[in-house]
N, CA and C of each residue as an Amber inpcrd file, in Angstrom:
protein
   324
   0.8190000  -1.6540000   0.1100000  -0.2490000  -0.4460000   0.1860000
   0.6180000   1.0460000  -0.4150000   0.5600000   2.1620000  -0.7930000
   1.2460000   3.2280000  -0.7520000   0.5670000   4.7840000   0.4010000
   1.4650000   5.4380000   0.7050000   1.4020000   6.0240000   1.8330000
  -0.4700000   7.0870000   1.5360000  -1.2700000   6.9580000   2.0410000
  -2.3170000   8.4970000   1.5830000  -1.6710000   9.3260000   2.7260000
  -2.4860000  10.1860000   2.2100000  -2.1720000  11.3940000   3.3200000
  -3.6060000  11.8760000   2.6520000  -4.7830000  11.9910000   4.2370000
  -5.7350000  13.0750000   4.2530000  -6.0210000  13.8540000   4.7730000
  -6.8260000  14.8030000   4.8740000  -6.4650000  15.9950000   5.5910000
  -7.8480000  15.6950000   6.3000000  -7.5090000  16.0680000   8.1700000
  -9.1650000  15.3780000   8.5650000  -9.6450000  16.1000000   9.2420000
  -8.8340000  17.1250000   9.1630000  -9.5130000  19.0010000   9.9670000
  -9.0850000  19.6890000   9.8650000 -10.2740000  20.7530000   9.3490000
  -9.7970000  22.3360000   9.1290000 -10.3910000  22.6720000  10.0530000
  -9.7380000  23.9860000  10.7680000 -10.0030000  24.6240000  11.8380000
 -10.0390000  26.3340000  11.1470000 -10.5260000  27.2370000  10.7270000
 -10.8800000  28.5310000   9.8900000 -10.8790000  29.6290000  11.8140000
 -10.4330000  30.5830000  11.0360000 -10.2940000  31.7010000  12.4540000
 -10.4010000  32.8900000  11.3640000 -11.0810000  33.2190000  12.2890000
 -12.0070000  34.6910000  11.3620000 -11.7350000  35.9220000  11.6690000
 -11.6530000  36.9090000  10.3130000 -11.7920000  38.1560000  11.2480000
 -12.1810000  39.2010000   9.9990000 -13.7900000  39.5830000  10.7320000
 -14.3310000  40.5160000   9.3580000 -14.8450000  39.4050000   8.6720000
 -15.1460000  38.5940000   8.7750000 -16.5210000  37.3630000   7.9980000
 -15.3590000  37.1670000   6.5920000 -13.9770000  37.1520000   7.3840000
 -12.8000000  36.3050000   6.2540000 -11.9910000  35.3410000   7.6770000
 -11.8430000  34.4790000   6.9310000 -10.1710000  33.0810000   7.0790000
  -9.2220000  33.8920000   7.1530000  -8.5610000  34.8980000   8.3330000
  -6.5450000  34.6640000   8.2880000  -6.3220000  33.6410000   8.8290000
  -6.6380000  32.7030000   9.2840000  -5.6480000  31.4820000   9.7250000
  -6.3720000  30.5800000   9.3880000  -5.6940000  28.9180000   9.1900000
  -6.3100000  27.6210000   9.4860000  -4.9810000  26.6260000   9.7790000
  -5.9560000  26.2800000  10.6910000  -5.2170000  25.0040000  11.3010000
  -5.6920000  24.2630000  10.7390000  -4.9270000  23.1400000  10.1300000
  -5.0080000  22.3500000   9.3410000  -4.3820000  21.1170000   9.4860000
  -5.1650000  20.0850000   9.7510000  -4.7390000  18.5080000  10.6650000
  -4.7230000  17.4100000   9.2580000  -3.2870000  16.5570000   9.0430000
  -4.0960000  15.9920000   8.1310000  -3.1440000  14.2010000   8.9660000
  -3.7300000  13.7070000   8.3380000  -3.6110000  11.9560000   9.1980000
  -2.9750000  11.3020000   8.0440000  -1.4050000  10.7690000   8.0290000
  -1.0670000   9.6410000   7.2770000  -1.1150000   8.3250000   7.6320000
  -1.4950000   7.6540000   6.3600000  -1.5340000   5.6060000   6.5340000
  -0.4470000   5.3110000   5.4570000   0.2580000   4.0590000   5.8400000
   0.6050000   3.0580000   5.4010000   0.8430000   1.7850000   4.9010000
   0.6400000   0.7750000   5.0280000   0.7900000  -0.5190000   5.2180000
  -0.4860000  -1.1560000   5.1630000  -0.6460000  -2.5970000   5.5200000
  -1.4920000  -3.2980000   6.0100000  -1.6110000  -3.9470000   6.6450000
  -2.0610000  -4.7010000   7.6090000  -3.1860000  -5.1610000   8.7610000
  -1.3740000  -5.1710000   9.7630000  -0.1130000  -6.1860000   9.2950000
   0.4950000  -6.2160000  10.3760000   1.3530000  -4.9320000  10.1120000
   1.5320000  -4.7680000   8.6940000   2.7630000  -3.4230000   8.5300000
   1.9220000  -2.4960000   8.8250000   0.9440000  -1.6700000   9.4860000
  -0.0700000  -0.8870000   8.8950000   0.2040000   0.6300000   9.9280000
   0.4200000   1.7960000  10.1300000   1.2410000   2.4060000  10.7910000
   0.4990000   3.7060000  10.5120000  -0.3660000   4.4420000  11.1400000
  -1.1680000   5.5900000  11.1460000  -0.0610000   6.7800000  11.4920000
  -0.5080000   7.8670000  11.4850000   0.2240000   9.2070000  12.2800000
  -0.5120000  10.2870000  11.8870000  -0.6240000  11.6650000  12.4480000
  -1.3990000  12.9870000  12.4730000  -0.1750000  14.1060000  12.6090000
  -0.4480000  15.1750000  11.2720000   0.1420000  16.3360000  11.3650000
  -0.8170000  17.0930000  11.2510000  -0.2540000  18.5060000  12.1300000
  -1.2070000  19.8000000  12.3350000  -0.0320000  21.0280000  11.9700000
  -0.8120000  21.8890000  12.2370000   0.0040000  23.1470000  11.1780000
  -0.9090000  24.4070000  10.8550000  -0.6800000  25.3730000  11.7940000
  -1.5740000  26.7330000  11.7470000  -1.1550000  27.3770000  10.1340000
  -1.9860000  27.5990000  10.1520000  -1.1850000  29.0090000   8.1430000
  -1.8410000  29.6310000   8.0100000  -1.2560000  31.2350000   8.6360000
  -1.4090000  32.5710000   8.4860000  -2.1060000  33.2800000   7.0620000
  -2.4510000  33.9240000   6.5940000  -3.0710000  35.2430000   5.3060000
  -1.7140000  35.6360000   5.1720000  -0.7080000  35.9050000   6.4660000
   0.1000000  36.8070000   6.0880000   1.4210000  35.8690000   6.8190000
   2.4180000  35.8460000   6.0890000   3.7520000  35.8570000   6.7750000
   4.4280000  36.1940000   7.8520000   5.1000000  36.3300000   8.8840000
   5.5910000  37.1900000   9.2670000   6.5890000  38.0090000   8.4760000
   6.9330000  38.1430000   7.2030000   7.6450000  39.2390000   6.7260000
   6.1760000  40.2220000   6.0830000   5.1360000  39.6860000   6.2310000
   4.0200000  40.4510000   5.4550000   3.7360000  40.2350000   4.5020000
   4.1890000  39.2780000   3.5500000   3.7200000  38.2190000   1.9670000
   2.9050000  37.9730000   2.8970000   1.5790000  38.0950000   1.2970000
   0.0400000  37.3820000   1.3940000   0.9250000  35.7400000   1.2270000
   0.4380000  35.0330000   2.3960000   0.4940000  33.2860000   2.0850000
  -1.4790000  32.8050000   1.5820000  -2.2670000  33.7510000   1.6490000
  -3.6470000  33.4950000   1.0240000  -4.6200000  34.3090000   0.8280000
  -5.3630000  33.8030000   0.2000000  -6.3750000  35.4600000  -0.1100000
  -7.5400000  35.3270000   1.0090000  -7.7750000  35.9020000   1.4950000
  -8.8780000  36.1270000   2.4420000 -10.1340000  36.3290000   2.3450000
 -10.8470000  35.3660000   2.3800000 -12.4840000  35.1110000   2.3030000
 -13.3240000  33.9670000   2.9800000 -14.2730000  34.7690000   3.0670000
 -15.1520000  33.7850000   3.8350000 -15.0880000  32.2600000   3.3860000
 -15.3560000  31.1060000   4.9980000 -15.1240000  30.0450000   5.0290000
 -15.4230000  29.9040000   4.1170000 -16.9970000  29.9280000   3.9180000
 -18.1090000  28.9100000   3.0000000 -17.2710000  28.6160000   1.5050000
 -16.5730000  29.8510000   1.0580000 -15.8840000  30.4520000  -0.2370000
 -14.6260000  29.2170000  -0.1240000 -13.8970000  28.7920000   0.2120000
 -12.7470000  28.1960000   0.6750000 -13.1820000  25.9930000  -0.4520000
 -12.4480000  25.4060000  -0.8990000 -12.5610000  24.3450000  -1.3720000
 -12.0010000  23.5850000  -0.4720000 -12.2980000  22.1680000  -0.4870000
 -11.2370000  21.0990000   0.0440000  -9.9650000  21.4090000  -0.9820000
 -10.0350000  21.4740000  -1.3910000  -8.1410000  20.8970000  -2.1530000
  -7.7190000  22.9590000  -1.7780000  -8.0430000  24.2110000  -2.0720000
  -7.7460000  25.6660000  -1.3710000  -7.0670000  24.7270000  -0.1020000
  -7.4500000  24.3860000   0.6880000  -7.4580000  23.8900000   1.8240000
  -6.1580000  22.9840000   2.1640000  -6.0760000  22.4810000   1.8340000
  -5.2120000  20.9800000   1.1660000  -3.5730000  21.7720000   0.4320000
  -3.6570000  22.4350000  -0.0820000  -2.6480000  23.0300000  -0.9970000
  -2.3480000  24.0750000  -0.0690000  -3.0330000  24.4830000   1.0590000
  -1.9470000  25.7100000   2.1590000  -0.8200000  24.7370000   2.7430000
  -1.3190000  23.4080000   3.4220000  -0.0440000  22.7310000   4.0530000
   0.8230000  22.4340000   3.3300000   2.0970000  22.3170000   3.8080000
   3.5830000  22.1130000   2.6060000   3.3610000  21.0150000   3.5800000
   3.7080000  19.6980000   3.0660000   4.0220000  18.2520000   4.0020000
   5.5100000  17.7430000   3.0730000   6.2010000  18.4160000   2.8100000
   7.6540000  17.9810000   2.5180000   7.9060000  17.1890000   4.1300000
   7.9160000  18.5450000   4.7680000   8.4530000  17.9090000   6.2870000
   8.1040000  16.7400000   6.5860000   6.4400000  16.8440000   7.1630000
   5.8760000  15.5190000   7.1540000   5.8230000  14.4590000   6.9180000
   5.8680000  14.7970000   5.3790000   7.0450000  12.7340000   4.2640000
   8.1870000  12.5880000   5.2630000   8.3520000  13.4950000   4.9880000
  10.2020000  12.8790000   5.6850000   9.5770000  12.2730000   7.3570000
   8.9170000  13.0860000   8.3610000   8.8840000  12.3560000   9.4740000
   8.1450000  11.3960000   9.0160000   7.3920000  10.5610000   8.6970000
   6.5070000   9.8950000   8.5870000   7.1100000   8.3620000   7.9050000
   8.1000000   8.7720000   7.0580000   8.9520000   8.0340000   6.4020000
   9.5120000   7.5370000   7.4430000  10.0400000   7.9780000   8.3890000
  11.0120000   7.8900000   8.8840000  10.4070000   6.9710000   9.9010000
   9.3810000   7.4760000  10.9940000   8.5870000   6.5300000  11.6210000
   8.4190000   5.4360000  11.2980000   7.8790000   5.4320000  10.1420000
   7.2720000   3.8630000   9.7200000   8.4980000   2.9470000   9.5570000
   9.3210000   3.6290000   8.8930000  10.9570000   2.8810000   9.1620000
  11.1560000   2.1610000  10.5070000  11.2710000   3.0310000  11.1960000
  11.4100000   2.4030000  13.1870000  10.8170000   1.7980000  13.3710000
   9.5370000   1.9880000  13.3240000   8.3090000   1.5530000  13.6090000
   7.8460000  -0.1120000  12.4960000   8.3630000  -0.5740000  11.8900000
   7.3900000  -1.3330000  10.9010000   8.6900000  -1.7830000   9.8040000
   9.6180000  -1.3180000   9.4520000  10.5720000  -1.5980000   8.5320000
  11.6270000  -2.6690000   8.9050000  12.4150000  -1.5810000  10.4770000
  13.3530000  -1.6470000  11.0780000  12.7540000  -1.7790000  12.8720000
  12.0960000  -2.1200000  13.5730000  11.9810000  -2.2240000  14.5290000
  13.3160000  -2.0740000  15.4740000  12.8860000  -2.3130000  16.3420000
  13.8640000  -1.8290000  17.5240000  13.9420000  -3.6710000  18.2050000
  14.7250000  -3.8900000  18.3910000  14.9160000  -5.4170000  18.7970000
  14.9670000  -5.4850000  20.7990000  13.6710000  -6.3430000  20.4650000
  13.3890000  -6.4770000  22.2710000  14.3920000  -7.5670000  22.7440000
  14.9700000  -7.1400000  23.9690000  15.7390000  -8.7800000  24.6820000
  14.1970000  -9.4960000  25.1890000  15.0010000 -10.8090000  24.8790000
  13.9680000 -12.0640000  25.3900000  14.7360000 -12.6460000  26.5030000
  14.0450000 -12.2440000  27.8170000  13.8700000 -13.0600000  28.8530000
  14.4150000 -14.5890000  29.0630000  15.8070000 -15.3620000  30.1330000
  15.2740000 -16.7150000  29.8490000  15.4920000 -16.9030000  30.8390000
  14.4590000 -17.1010000  30.8030000  13.5260000 -18.0340000  32.0800000
  14.2280000 -18.7340000  32.0500000  14.8390000 -19.9490000  31.4360000
  15.8070000 -21.3110000  32.0890000  16.7600000 -20.7900000  33.0220000
  17.1910000 -19.7250000  32.8860000  18.4780000 -19.5680000  33.0320000
  18.7850000 -20.2510000  34.7700000  20.3730000 -20.4600000  34.8950000
  20.1660000 -21.0830000  36.5960000  21.2500000 -20.1920000  36.3920000
  21.2120000 -19.5900000  37.7600000  22.6270000 -19.5560000  38.5260000
  23.7570000 -19.5500000  39.0750000  24.6820000 -19.7790000  38.3890000
  25.9780000 -20.5360000  39.1220000  26.3700000 -21.0360000  40.3020000
  26.7420000 -22.0260000  40.2550000  26.6770000 -22.0330000  41.8100000
  28.4450000 -21.7200000  42.4430000  28.8330000 -21.5860000  41.2330000
  30.5960000 -20.7740000  41.9000000  30.9380000 -19.9160000  41.4370000
């Protein structure tokens, strides 16, 4: 199964009837049955960045499409983090020590 990314939540913050910030959550999934793994990431996106540059046009929340909200979120970093998580949990999980319950303490 290929990695799937699904926007599972989006919360608009409004000012004067227009969205000025979105909080967006994306769920990542990969694998099936024993290799299934999921993780969620979230991010806030303001309409104006710290340098005063417009990130998105402010408009009413009802005028937004799922595609527009999804496009706001840069997932490059999340893609790398998810790949590392999947690798460390599914592909190359840590070796768990096994207790030897039959061990007998030496007498000398």
